[in-house]
N, C-alpha and C positions, 0 to 999 in steps of 0.2 A: 761364275756371276747372277745373282738373281737380282738385279734392280728392279726394283717396283717400275718400271716403264714397261717392260720385258714380258715381264708375269703380266698386266694389263694385258696385253696385247695377246700373248697367247691364249689369256682366258678371254679377250674378245674374237683368235681364232676360228676355237671349238665352239663357241658361245653361237659363227654367224657357219659352220657345218649343222648349228644341231638344229639352228633356224631352218636352214633347207630342209635336212631333212624334214621338219615338220611339214613349209609351205608344199612339198613334192606330196605329203597324205593328202594335206587339205585342197593339191591344186589335184590327185589323181580321184577324190571323193567328189568335189564340186562337178568335174569332166564326166564322173562315167559316166551321169541320164546319156549324156548326151555322144556318150560312145567314144568317147577319146582320153587321153592320159594328158598327164600333166607335163609329157615332153612335145604332143601334139598342139595343150594347150599353150605352151611356150613358144614355138614357131608362127601357127594363128597368130598371138598376139603380140611377138615381136612386127611379121611382116601388116598386120594393121595400122599397126600405131606410126609405116615409114608411110613418103609421102608420095614416091613413088612402085612400090614393093623393093626388094633385096635381093642382090643373088646370094645364093648358098654359100658363098667363103661370110661376105656380109650379115648374113644370122649368123655364123659361126662366132665375129666376131661380139657379135650383137649380146648373146648365151654367153660365152665362157664359152665356146663348145668343138669341138673339131670339127672341120669342114665335112669329115667320112659321113659320120655321126647324124649331121644337117643332113645329108644327099641321101641318108639312106631314106633316115624321116618322110624332107620331101619327095624322094619316086615315091612312096607308098601313099604319102595326101596326095601326090595327081593322080596315082592311078586306084585314090576313093572318090574322085571326084571333087574334091576340096582345094585344093591351089593346082595353079596352072604355068610350064615355061615358059615367058615371054619373051623378044626377041632381044636385043640389050642395048640401045643407041650408042652407047659410052662402052660397051666391045664384045667382040662380034662371038668368042667362045663360049663367052661369062654371060649366060640368061641370065634375066630378070625370076623370082617366082612371087607371080603375086597372088590373088585368094580368087577361084569362083565365084561365081552369088550364092553358090550353095558354102562355098567358105564364108561367104560374110553374113548369112544365113546365119552358121556355126559362131561365129566373134559375136555376130548382135544376140543371141541365147546366151553366150559365154558370159557377155556384158551383163546379164535381167541377173546371176549367179557370182555373179565375183562380184558386180560395183552394194552390193549389200552389204556382202563377205567382209569387204574393204570398210566399208562405213561402218560397222560393227565390229570389227577388230583394231578401227584405230579409235574411239569412239573416248577413250576418259586419254590418251596423247592428243599433251600441244601442236599443234601445229608446229611449232619452234621446235621439236625436240627431231622429228621427222624428219625438217629440212638439215638438221645437222647431222643426223643422223645420213642422212642422203649426201653427203657432205663427204664424208669423211668415206663411206664403203668406195665413193666416184673418184674418192684422192686416192683410195688401194687401191682398187683396178685399173688405176692409171699407171701408178707404181710398179705392177708385179705385170700388165700389157707388154 
């Protein structure tokens, strides 16, 4: 059965896949000059936007990725001096991942590139449309989480 709602939803899914690919390419282009990849950009952003650091499983949940994949990238970023593991007062075995001073500097440099990019790419989109899209995407994330 080809209900209009089913067809529309599947078109939305494919469009989100396409957007994801485009955002990855944009992220790589934006972060290349800083020696980063989109994956590192996402991890730094997730940690920077958290108030007290995140655990590796917490980062994985925020990004919708496997804990193992996030562990691999955070280990490399710790070696590179961008992140650090700190004791977690709420859980002895699950350390917090926080930005080092160097990581904070990189995040600030990212913001200098990212903020104008975000403004430029949303100039012609009304804020109400962005809010509606965000609500829908968050609702779908909850459904599939």
